[in-house]
C-alpha positions as CSV (number, residue, x, y, z in Angstrom):
1,M,137.2,75.3,148.0
2,I,136.4,74.9,144.2
3,E,135.5,77.8,142.4
4,L,134.6,78.1,138.8
5,K,134.0,81.5,137.0
6,Q,132.3,81.7,133.9
7,V,133.5,78.4,132.6
8,T,132.8,77.4,129.4
9,K,134.2,74.2,127.2
10,Q,133.6,73.6,123.9
11,Y,134.4,70.6,121.7
12,G,134.9,72.1,118.1
13,Q,131.4,73.5,117.7
14,A,129.6,71.8,120.2
15,T,129.6,73.6,123.8
16,V,129.1,71.2,126.5
17,L,129.5,73.7,129.6
18,K,127.8,77.1,129.0
19,N,129.2,79.7,131.4
20,I,129.1,78.1,134.5
21,T,129.9,79.9,138.1
22,L,129.9,77.7,141.1
23,T,131.6,77.7,144.5
24,V,131.6,74.7,146.5
25,D,133.5,76.0,149.9
26,E,132.7,73.5,152.6
27,P,133.6,70.0,153.0
28,G,131.0,67.5,152.6
29,I,129.7,64.9,150.1
30,Y,128.0,66.2,147.0
31,C,126.1,64.7,144.3
32,L,126.2,65.9,140.8
33,L,123.2,64.9,139.1
34,G,122.5,64.9,135.5
35,R,121.3,63.0,132.7
36,N,123.6,61.2,130.2
37,G,125.3,63.7,127.9
38,A,124.5,66.7,130.5
39,G,128.2,67.8,130.6
40,K,129.0,65.8,134.3
41,T,132.2,64.1,133.1
42,T,133.5,67.1,131.4
43,L,132.8,69.1,134.4
44,L,135.0,66.8,136.7
45,K,137.7,66.4,134.4
46,S,138.0,70.2,134.1
47,I,138.0,70.6,137.6
48,A,140.8,67.9,137.7
49,G,143.0,69.3,135.3
50,Y,142.4,66.6,132.8
51,Q,141.5,69.1,130.1
52,N,141.8,72.7,129.6
53,I,138.6,75.2,129.4
54,T,137.7,77.0,126.3
55,E,136.7,80.3,128.8
56,G,136.5,81.2,132.2
57,S,138.8,80.0,135.2
58,I,138.8,77.3,137.9
59,Q,140.7,77.2,140.9
60,V,140.9,74.9,143.9
61,D,141.9,76.1,147.1
62,G,143.3,78.9,145.5
63,K,145.3,77.2,142.9
64,A,144.4,77.6,139.3
65,I,143.7,74.5,137.5
66,T,144.9,73.6,134.0
67,T,146.7,70.6,132.3
68,A,149.8,72.1,133.3
69,T,149.3,72.3,136.9
70,L,151.6,69.9,138.6
71,D,149.7,69.1,142.0
72,T,146.1,70.0,141.7
73,G,144.9,68.6,145.1
74,V,142.1,66.6,143.3
75,S,141.9,63.0,143.2
76,Y,139.9,61.9,140.0
77,I,138.5,58.8,138.7
78,E,136.5,58.1,135.8
79,N,134.2,55.2,134.9
80,F,136.4,52.7,132.6
81,A,139.2,53.9,134.5
82,K,142.4,52.1,133.4
83,H,145.2,50.6,135.4
84,F,148.4,48.7,135.1
85,N,147.6,45.2,134.7
86,L,148.8,43.9,138.3
87,P,147.4,42.1,141.4
88,V,145.0,44.0,143.2
89,R,147.0,43.8,146.4
90,K,150.1,45.2,144.2
91,L,148.1,48.0,142.7
92,L,147.1,49.7,146.0
93,K,151.0,49.4,147.3
94,S,151.9,51.2,144.1
95,A,149.4,53.8,144.9
96,S,150.9,54.2,148.6
97,E,154.6,54.2,147.1
98,V,153.6,57.6,144.9
99,N,151.4,59.1,147.4
100,P,153.0,59.6,151.2
101,D,149.3,60.7,152.2
102,F,147.8,57.3,151.0
103,D,145.5,55.3,153.6
104,C,146.8,51.9,153.5
105,D,145.0,50.7,156.2
106,F,141.5,52.2,154.9
107,A,142.6,50.8,151.0
108,F,143.2,47.2,152.5
109,E,140.2,47.5,155.1
110,M,138.1,48.1,151.8
111,M,139.5,45.4,149.8
112,D,139.0,42.8,152.4
113,R,135.3,44.2,152.9
114,F,134.3,44.2,149.4
115,E,136.3,40.6,149.2
116,L,138.6,41.6,146.2
117,D,141.1,38.9,145.2
118,G,144.5,40.5,146.2
119,K,146.2,38.1,143.9
120,K,143.5,38.7,140.9
121,K,145.2,40.9,138.2
122,F,143.2,44.1,137.4
123,H,142.0,42.9,133.9
124,H,140.4,40.1,135.2
125,L,138.1,41.4,137.4
126,S,134.5,42.1,136.4
127,L,133.3,45.5,135.6
128,G,131.6,46.5,139.1
129,M,135.1,45.0,140.7
130,K,137.2,47.2,138.7
131,T,135.2,50.3,139.4
132,M,135.5,49.2,143.2
133,V,139.3,49.5,142.8
134,S,139.3,52.7,141.4
135,T,137.0,54.1,144.0
136,I,139.3,52.7,146.6
137,I,142.5,54.2,145.3
138,C,140.8,57.6,144.9
139,L,139.2,57.8,148.3
140,A,142.5,56.4,150.2
141,S,144.5,59.0,148.3
142,N,143.6,61.6,150.9
143,R,143.6,64.6,148.7
144,Q,141.4,67.7,149.5
145,V,139.0,67.1,146.9
146,I,137.6,63.6,145.6
147,L,135.7,63.4,142.3
148,L,133.7,60.2,141.3
149,D,132.5,59.7,138.0
150,E,129.5,57.1,138.3
151,P,131.4,55.2,140.9
152,V,128.4,52.5,141.2
153,L,128.6,51.3,137.7
154,G,128.5,47.7,137.4
155,F,127.5,47.5,141.3
156,D,124.6,45.2,142.0
157,A,122.1,46.8,145.1
158,I,123.9,45.3,147.8
159,M,126.9,46.4,146.5
160,R,125.8,50.0,146.0
161,M,124.8,49.9,149.8
162,E,128.0,49.1,150.7
163,F,129.7,51.6,148.6
164,Y,127.7,54.7,150.4
165,D,128.7,53.2,153.7
166,M,132.3,53.3,152.5
167,L,131.8,56.9,151.0
168,T,130.3,58.0,154.5
169,E,133.3,56.2,156.3
170,S,136.0,57.8,154.3
171,F,134.4,61.4,154.8
172,Q,134.4,60.9,158.8
173,K,137.6,59.8,158.8
174,H,139.2,62.7,156.6
175,P,136.2,65.3,156.0
176,R,136.9,67.0,152.5
177,I,134.9,68.0,149.4
178,I,133.9,64.9,147.7
179,I,131.5,65.0,144.6
180,V,129.8,62.0,143.1
181,S,128.4,62.2,139.4
182,T,125.3,59.9,138.8
183,H,122.2,59.6,137.1
184,I,120.5,58.5,139.4
185,I,119.3,60.1,143.1
186,E,117.3,57.9,145.3
187,E,119.9,55.8,146.9
188,L,122.8,58.3,147.4
189,A,120.0,60.6,149.0
190,K,120.8,59.8,152.4
191,T,124.6,60.1,152.0
192,I,124.9,63.4,150.5
193,Q,124.8,66.9,152.0
194,K,124.2,69.0,148.7
195,L,122.8,68.4,145.2
196,I,124.1,69.8,142.1
197,I,121.9,69.6,139.0
198,I,123.5,70.1,135.9
199,D,121.6,69.8,132.3
200,R,122.6,70.9,128.8
201,G,125.4,72.2,130.3
202,R,124.4,74.7,132.9
203,I,124.0,74.5,136.6
204,R,120.3,74.4,137.3
205,F,120.5,74.0,141.0
206,F,122.8,73.9,143.9
207,D,121.3,73.6,147.6
208,T,120.3,71.1,150.3
209,L,118.3,68.3,150.0
210,Q,115.8,70.0,152.3
211,S,115.5,72.9,149.9
212,I,114.5,70.3,147.1
213,E,111.7,69.2,149.3
214,T,110.3,72.8,149.7
215,K,110.5,73.3,146.0
216,A,109.0,70.0,144.8
217,F,105.8,70.8,146.7
218,R,105.8,74.2,145.1
219,V,106.6,72.9,141.4
220,S,104.0,69.6,141.6
221,G,101.2,71.7,143.2
222,L,100.1,69.1,145.0
223,Q,97.5,69.5,147.8
224,E,98.3,66.4,149.7
225,N,101.4,65.7,151.9
226,H,102.9,63.6,149.2
227,P,106.3,65.4,147.6
228,M,107.3,64.0,144.6
229,S,110.7,62.0,144.4
230,L,113.9,63.5,143.9
231,Q,114.2,62.0,140.4
232,E,110.6,63.3,139.2
233,F,111.7,66.8,141.2
234,F,114.8,66.5,138.4
235,V,112.8,66.2,135.8
236,Q,110.8,69.0,136.8
237,M,113.6,71.1,137.0
238,V,115.4,70.7,133.9
239,G,112.3,69.9,131.9
240,H,112.3,68.6,128.3
241,K,113.7,71.7,126.8
242,G,116.4,72.3,129.4
243,G,114.4,74.9,131.7
244,G,115.8,76.6,134.8
245,T,115.1,76.4,138.3
246,R,111.5,77.2,139.4
């Protein structure tokens, strides 16, 4: 379980997270949706213990999360993640050596599925392949909380579809909390259980996709049975001035 209470994060005079209270208490695949600069990465880094918050508290499975927490139970991969410049196969092997819970079978199966050259060094991979290696390592870690920050960065359309299948397979094999950060929702909609919308450092919405369909009718005011898309709903939810849920 992830529990945030009145979490605020400031960088100098800028307040990036603003008094966030949020509880994610059930296994599932969650989408963290927000525009660039909405606070997605800051929120994920704070949950992972990569940085301390300014005010409030964060707990994962009852354990307080700070940069001093030795084992947070969280696996987090940000976009442009860096690894040792080792061949892909050796990187996966090294990850398994430092984590006894690492799912080697899953990791190497995904390496083959995405046609990753196990002999090619990490720095020689394309951006999309680097992102895929990082994502595989994160999912195979078997931690109770998985945080993926813009994991489809650099992927083409076919690769994104394969990624969503991999995400579902990983969850079915090991149910846990998986939060996927993105600013694009349409493709991920079939994979996730709940949506978290963040805008200007505040949580604007946290509910199921079915709930969104109901609210989309009400927000749009359409008389025909053609609800707005999820992306359109997001725009309506936050508005140009960061309005709250309606």
